[in-house]
DSSP file (Angstrom, degrees, kcal/mol; ACC not computed):
  #  RESIDUE AA STRUCTURE BP1 BP2  ACC     N-H-->O    O-->H-N    N-H-->O    O-->H-N    TCO  KAPPA ALPHA  PHI   PSI    X-CA   Y-CA   Z-CA
    1    1 A M              0   0    0      0, 0.0     2,-0.1     0, 0.0     0, 0.0   0.000 360.0 360.0 360.0 136.2  134.1  128.9  158.8
    2    2 A S        -     0   0    0      1,-0.1     2,-1.5     2,-0.0     9,-0.0  -0.419 360.0-113.7 -80.7 153.4  135.9  127.2  155.9
    3    3 A R        +     0   0    0     -2,-0.1     9,-0.5     2,-0.0     2,-0.4  -0.673  67.2 134.3 -85.5  88.9  135.3  123.6  155.0
    4    4 A K  B     -A   11   0A   0     -2,-1.5     2,-0.3     7,-0.1     7,-0.2  -0.998  61.2-108.4-141.6 140.9  138.8  122.4  155.8
    5    5 A C     >  -     0   0    0      5,-2.6     4,-0.9    -2,-0.4    48,-0.2  -0.525  21.2-148.1 -69.8 129.6  140.2  119.4  157.7
    6    6 A D  T  4 S+     0   0    0     46,-3.2    47,-0.1    -2,-0.3    -1,-0.1   0.789  93.1  33.6 -69.9 -27.7  141.7  120.5  161.0
    7    7 A V  T  4 S+     0   0    0     45,-0.4    -1,-0.1     3,-0.0    46,-0.1   0.914 130.2  24.8 -96.0 -52.2  144.4  117.7  160.9
    8    8 A S  T  4 S-     0   0    0      2,-0.1    -2,-0.1    72,-0.1    73,-0.1   0.718  92.4-127.9 -90.3 -21.5  145.4  117.1  157.3
    9    9 A G     <  +     0   0    0     -4,-0.9    -3,-0.1     1,-0.2    68,-0.1   0.558  48.3 160.4  84.8   8.1  144.5  120.5  155.7
   10   10 A K        +     0   0    0     -6,-0.1    -5,-2.6     1,-0.0     2,-0.3  -0.351  11.2 170.8 -63.5 142.5  142.4  119.0  153.0
   11   11 A K  B     -A    4   0A   0     -7,-0.2    -7,-0.1     1,-0.1    22,-0.0  -0.855  38.3 -57.4-144.3-180.0  140.0  121.4  151.4
   12   12 A A        -     0   0    0     -9,-0.5     2,-0.3    -2,-0.3    22,-0.2  -0.238  47.1-150.3 -64.7 147.2  137.6  121.7  148.4
   13   13 A Q  E     -B   33   0B   0     20,-2.2    20,-3.5     0, 0.0     2,-0.3  -0.887  12.0-122.4-118.2 151.4  138.9  121.2  144.9
   14   14 A N  E     +B   32   0B   0     -2,-0.3     2,-0.3    18,-0.2    18,-0.2  -0.635  39.9 150.2 -90.9 148.9  137.7  122.7  141.6
   15   15 A G  E     -B   31   0B   0     16,-2.5    16,-2.3    -2,-0.3     2,-0.3  -0.866  39.4 -89.4-156.9-169.7  136.5  120.6  138.7
   16   16 A M  E     -B   30   0B   0     -2,-0.3     2,-0.5    14,-0.3    14,-0.2  -0.881  22.9-132.1-117.9 149.0  134.2  120.5  135.7
   17   17 A R  E     -B   29   0B   0     12,-4.1    11,-3.1    -2,-0.3    12,-1.2  -0.856  30.3-154.7 -94.2 131.2  130.6  119.4  135.3
   18   18 A Y  E     -B   27   0B   0     -2,-0.5     2,-0.4     9,-0.2     7,-0.1  -0.845  12.2-164.3-113.1 143.8  130.2  117.2  132.3
   19   19 A S  E     -B   26   0B   0      7,-2.2     7,-3.3    -2,-0.4     2,-0.8  -0.938  24.1-125.5-120.0 150.3  127.2  116.4  130.1
   20   20 A F  E     +B   25   0B   0     -2,-0.4     2,-0.5     5,-0.2     5,-0.2  -0.851  37.3 173.4 -97.4 111.0  127.0  113.5  127.6
   21   21 A L  E >   -B   24   0B   0      3,-3.0     3,-1.1    -2,-0.8    -2,-0.0  -0.966  62.4 -25.1-128.6 114.9  126.1  115.0  124.3
   22   22 A R  T 3  S-     0   0    0     -2,-0.5    -1,-0.2     1,-0.3     3,-0.1   0.921 125.8 -47.1  49.7  55.7  126.0  113.0  121.0
   23   23 A A  T 3  S+     0   0    0      1,-0.2     2,-0.4    -3,-0.1    -1,-0.3   0.634 122.0 100.0  66.1  17.7  128.4  110.3  122.2
   24   24 A H  E <  S-B   21   0B   0     -3,-1.1    -3,-3.0     2,-0.0     2,-0.5  -0.986  74.0-122.3-132.8 144.0  130.9  112.9  123.6
   25   25 A F  E     -B   20   0B   0     -2,-0.4    -5,-0.2    -5,-0.2    -7,-0.0  -0.756  30.6-164.9 -83.0 126.1  131.6  114.2  127.0
   26   26 A N  E     -B   19   0B   0     -7,-3.3    -7,-2.2    -2,-0.5     2,-0.3  -0.942  16.5-136.9-118.8 112.2  131.1  118.0  127.0
   27   27 A P  E     +B   18   0B   0      0, 0.0    -9,-0.2     0, 0.0     3,-0.1  -0.537  32.9 167.3 -67.2 125.5  132.5  120.1  129.9
   28   28 A T  E     +     0   0B   0    -11,-3.1     2,-0.3     1,-0.3   -10,-0.2   0.779  50.8   0.1-112.8 -35.7  129.7  122.6  130.6
   29   29 A A  E     -B   17   0B   0    -12,-1.2   -12,-4.1     0, 0.0    -1,-0.3  -0.988  67.8-101.6-154.6 159.2  130.3  124.3  133.9
   30   30 A K  E     +B   16   0B   0     -2,-0.3     2,-0.3   -14,-0.2   -14,-0.3  -0.550  40.1 175.5 -81.6 150.6  132.7  124.5  136.8
   31   31 A R  E     -B   15   0B   0    -16,-2.3   -16,-2.5    -2,-0.2     2,-0.4  -0.931  25.7-116.9-146.9 169.5  131.9  122.8  140.1
   32   32 A K  E     -B   14   0B   0     -2,-0.3     2,-0.8   -18,-0.2   -18,-0.2  -0.937   9.8-147.4-115.2 134.5  133.4  122.2  143.5
   33   33 A F  E     -B   13   0B   0    -20,-3.5   -20,-2.2    -2,-0.4     2,-0.1  -0.891  27.7-152.7 -95.5 107.4  134.3  118.8  145.0
   34   34 A Q        -     0   0    0     -2,-0.8     2,-0.3   -22,-0.2   -23,-0.1  -0.409  15.2-109.2 -82.0 158.7  133.8  119.3  148.8
   35   35 A V        -     0   0    0    -32,-0.2     2,-1.4    -2,-0.1   -23,-0.1  -0.655  25.0-121.6 -85.5 140.5  135.6  117.4  151.5
   36   36 A N        -     0   0    0     -2,-0.3    19,-2.8     2,-0.0     2,-0.3  -0.687  40.2-170.0 -82.8  91.7  133.6  114.8  153.5
   37   37 A L  E     -C   54   0C   0     -2,-1.4     2,-0.4    17,-0.2    17,-0.2  -0.684  10.1-168.5 -93.4 138.2  134.2  116.3  157.0
   38   38 A Q  E     -C   53   0C   0     15,-3.0    15,-2.8    -2,-0.3     2,-0.5  -0.966  22.5-126.1-121.1 137.1  133.2  114.5  160.1
   39   39 A T  E     -C   52   0C   0     -2,-0.4     2,-0.4    13,-0.2    13,-0.2  -0.745  32.4-173.9 -85.2 125.5  133.1  116.0  163.6
   40   40 A V  E     -C   51   0C   0     11,-3.1    11,-3.0    -2,-0.5     2,-0.6  -0.970  20.4-144.5-125.3 131.8  135.2  114.0  166.0
   41   41 A R  E     +C   50   0C   0     -2,-0.4     2,-0.3     9,-0.2     9,-0.2  -0.870  41.5 148.1 -93.1 121.6  135.6  114.5  169.8
   42   42 A T  E     -C   49   0C   0      7,-2.6     7,-3.0    -2,-0.6     2,-0.5  -0.860  49.2 -99.4-144.2 174.8  139.1  113.7  170.8
   43   43 A T  E     -C   48   0C   0     21,-0.3    25,-2.8    -2,-0.3     2,-0.5  -0.906  32.6-177.5-104.8 124.4  141.8  114.6  173.2
   44   44 A V  E >  S-Cd  47  68C   0      3,-2.8     3,-1.7    -2,-0.5    25,-0.2  -0.977  75.4 -18.5-124.6 117.0  144.5  117.0  172.1
   45   45 A N  T 3  S-     0   0    0     23,-1.4    24,-0.1    -2,-0.5    -1,-0.1   0.846 129.0 -52.5  54.8  37.0  147.3  117.8  174.5
   46   46 A G  T 3  S+     0   0    0     22,-0.3     2,-0.4     1,-0.2    -1,-0.3   0.416 116.7 108.8  83.7  -1.8  145.1  116.5  177.4
   47   47 A K  E <  S-C   44   0C   0     -3,-1.7    -3,-2.8     0, 0.0     2,-0.6  -0.887  70.5-123.1-109.9 141.4  142.1  118.7  176.5
   48   48 A R  E     +C   43   0C   0     -2,-0.4     2,-0.3    -5,-0.2    -5,-0.2  -0.715  45.8 162.4 -81.5 119.4  138.8  117.3  175.1
   49   49 A V  E     -C   42   0C   0     -7,-3.0    -7,-2.6    -2,-0.6     2,-0.5  -0.904  39.2-119.4-136.1 163.3  138.1  119.1  171.8
   50   50 A K  E     -C   41   0C   0     -2,-0.3     2,-0.4    -9,-0.2    -9,-0.2  -0.909  32.0-173.7-102.5 130.7  135.9  118.8  168.7
   51   51 A L  E     -C   40   0C   0    -11,-3.0   -11,-3.1    -2,-0.5     2,-0.7  -0.936  24.5-133.9-122.2 147.1  137.8  118.5  165.4
   52   52 A K  E     +C   39   0C   0     -2,-0.4   -46,-3.2   -13,-0.2   -45,-0.4  -0.911  36.0 179.5 -98.9 116.3  136.5  118.5  161.9
   53   53 A V  E     -C   38   0C   0    -15,-2.8   -15,-3.0    -2,-0.7     2,-0.1  -0.932  32.5-110.1-122.9 140.4  138.4  115.7  160.1
   54   54 A A  E  >  -C   37   0C   0     -2,-0.4     4,-2.4   -17,-0.2   -17,-0.2  -0.436  26.1-130.5 -64.9 139.2  138.2  114.4  156.6
   55   55 A A  H  > S+     0   0    0    -19,-2.8     4,-2.1     1,-0.2     5,-0.2   0.871 107.4  53.2 -62.4 -37.2  136.6  110.9  156.4
   56   56 A S  H  > S+     0   0    0    -20,-0.2     4,-1.5     1,-0.2    -1,-0.2   0.878 111.1  46.1 -66.0 -36.6  139.3  109.6  154.3
   57   57 A Y  H  > S+     0   0    0      2,-0.2     4,-1.5     1,-0.2    -2,-0.2   0.880 111.7  51.9 -72.4 -38.4  142.0  110.8  156.7
   58   58 A L  H  < S+     0   0    0     -4,-2.4    -2,-0.2     1,-0.2    -1,-0.2   0.849 107.8  53.1 -65.7 -33.7  140.0  109.4  159.7
   59   59 A K  H  < S+     0   0    0     -4,-2.1    -1,-0.2     1,-0.2    -2,-0.2   0.884 113.5  41.4 -67.5 -39.4  139.8  106.0  157.9
   60   60 A S  H  < S+     0   0    0     -4,-1.5    -2,-0.2     1,-0.2    -1,-0.2   0.682 123.0  39.4 -84.7 -16.8  143.5  105.8  157.4
   61   61 A H    ><  +     0   0    0     -4,-1.5     3,-1.6     1,-0.1    -1,-0.2  -0.622  61.7 163.6-129.9  73.4  144.4  107.2  160.9
   62   62 A P  G >   +     0   0    0      0, 0.0     3,-1.1     0, 0.0     4,-0.5   0.663  66.1  79.2 -68.3 -12.5  141.9  105.6  163.4
   63   63 A E  G 3> S+     0   0    0      1,-0.2     4,-1.1     2,-0.2     3,-0.3   0.614  72.9  80.4 -70.7  -8.8  144.1  106.6  166.3
   64   64 A I  G <4 S+     0   0    0     -3,-1.6     3,-0.5     1,-0.2   -21,-0.3   0.889  88.3  54.7 -62.8 -37.8  142.8  110.2  166.1
   65   65 A R  T <4 S+     0   0    0     -3,-1.1    -1,-0.2    -4,-0.2    -2,-0.2   0.823 104.0  55.0 -63.8 -31.1  139.7  109.1  168.0
   66   66 A A  T  4 S-     0   0    0     -4,-0.5    -1,-0.2    -3,-0.3    -2,-0.2   0.757 124.3 -86.6 -75.7 -24.9  141.8  107.8  170.8
   67   67 A G     <  -     0   0    0     -4,-1.1     2,-0.3    -3,-0.5    -1,-0.2  -0.215  37.7-138.2 127.4 142.5  143.6  111.1  171.3
   68   68 A I  B     -d   44   0C   0    -25,-2.8   -23,-1.4    -4,-0.1     2,-0.5  -0.923   6.4-140.8-131.3 155.7  146.6  112.9  169.8
   69   69 A V        -     0   0    0     -2,-0.3   -25,-0.1   -25,-0.2    -2,-0.0  -0.966  25.0-179.3-117.9 115.3  149.4  115.0  171.2
   70   70 A L        -     0   0    0     -2,-0.5     4,-0.1     2,-0.0    -2,-0.0  -0.907  26.0-120.3-115.7 142.1  150.4  118.0  169.0
   71   71 A P        -     0   0    0      0, 0.0     4,-0.1     0, 0.0    -1,-0.0  -0.268  33.5-106.2 -70.0 168.7  153.1  120.5  169.7
   72   72 A L  S    S+     0   0    0      2,-0.1     2,-0.1    -2,-0.0    -2,-0.0   0.855  97.4  75.8 -69.6 -35.6  152.1  124.2  170.0
   73   73 A K  S    S-     0   0    0      1,-0.1     2,-0.1     0, 0.0     0, 0.0  -0.431  92.7-100.9 -79.1 155.3  153.4  125.3  166.7
   74   74 A K        -     0   0    0     -2,-0.1     2,-0.3    -4,-0.1    -1,-0.1  -0.422  36.7-149.5 -73.9 147.1  151.6  124.5  163.4
   75   75 A R        -     0   0    0     -2,-0.1     2,-0.1    -4,-0.1    -1,-0.0  -0.819  14.8-113.2-114.9 155.5  152.9  121.6  161.3
   76   76 A S     >  -     0   0    0     -2,-0.3     4,-2.4     1,-0.1     5,-0.2  -0.383  35.5-106.8 -75.7 166.1  152.8  120.9  157.6
   77   77 A R  H  > S+     0   0    0      1,-0.2     4,-2.4     2,-0.2     5,-0.2   0.906 119.4  51.9 -63.3 -41.7  150.7  118.1  156.3
   78   78 A K  H  > S+     0   0    0      1,-0.2     4,-1.9     2,-0.2    -1,-0.2   0.914 112.6  44.3 -61.9 -43.3  153.7  115.9  155.5
   79   79 A R  H  > S+     0   0    0      2,-0.2     4,-2.4     1,-0.2    -1,-0.2   0.879 112.4  52.2 -69.3 -38.1  155.2  116.3  159.1
   80   80 A S  H  X S+     0   0    0     -4,-2.4     4,-2.6     2,-0.2    -2,-0.2   0.880 108.8  50.8 -68.4 -35.6  151.8  115.8  160.7
   81   81 A N  H  X S+     0   0    0     -4,-2.4     4,-2.1     2,-0.2    -1,-0.2   0.916 111.8  47.2 -63.8 -42.4  151.3  112.5  158.7
   82   82 A R  H  X S+     0   0    0     -4,-1.9     4,-1.6     2,-0.2    -2,-0.2   0.899 113.1  49.5 -63.9 -40.6  154.7  111.3  159.8
   83   83 A F  H  X S+     0   0    0     -4,-2.4     4,-0.7     1,-0.2    -2,-0.2   0.915 112.2  46.5 -64.3 -45.2  153.9  112.3  163.4
   84   84 A L  H >< S+     0   0    0     -4,-2.6     3,-0.5     1,-0.2     4,-0.4   0.839 109.1  55.7 -67.1 -33.4  150.6  110.5  163.4
   85   85 A A  H >< S+     0   0    0     -4,-2.1     3,-1.1     1,-0.2    -1,-0.2   0.856 102.9  56.2 -67.2 -34.1  152.2  107.4  161.8
   86   86 A S  H >< S+     0   0    0     -4,-1.6     3,-0.8     1,-0.2    -1,-0.2   0.711  96.5  65.5 -70.9 -18.7  154.7  107.3  164.7
   87   87 A L  T << S+     0   0    0     -4,-0.7    -1,-0.2    -3,-0.5    -2,-0.2   0.674  82.8  76.0 -75.9 -15.9  151.8  107.2  167.2
   88   88 A K  T <         0   0    0     -3,-1.1    -1,-0.2    -4,-0.4    -2,-0.1   0.689 360.0 360.0 -67.9 -17.9  150.7  103.7  165.9
   89   89 A V    <         0   0    0     -3,-0.8    -1,-0.2    -4,-0.2    -2,-0.1   0.480 360.0 360.0 -41.2 360.0  153.6  102.1  167.7
């Protein structure tokens, strides 16, 4: 199973590992920045499920723990953010 946020779609990013050599930063090797995923039990469309959610997304959208209602078709990240923002009402 991939390390990907079920709600926002965040996934690992590539970057460089740096070493400090003679007062200069020297890129030495590639590395991966993983997403901080947390397992959350919530209600989706009336069913109790476990979701893997990025901690940063969970911090900005605390209503995920209370329960969310998602339509059957998949949504893009932008549309899901707008949808979750409308739930705060």
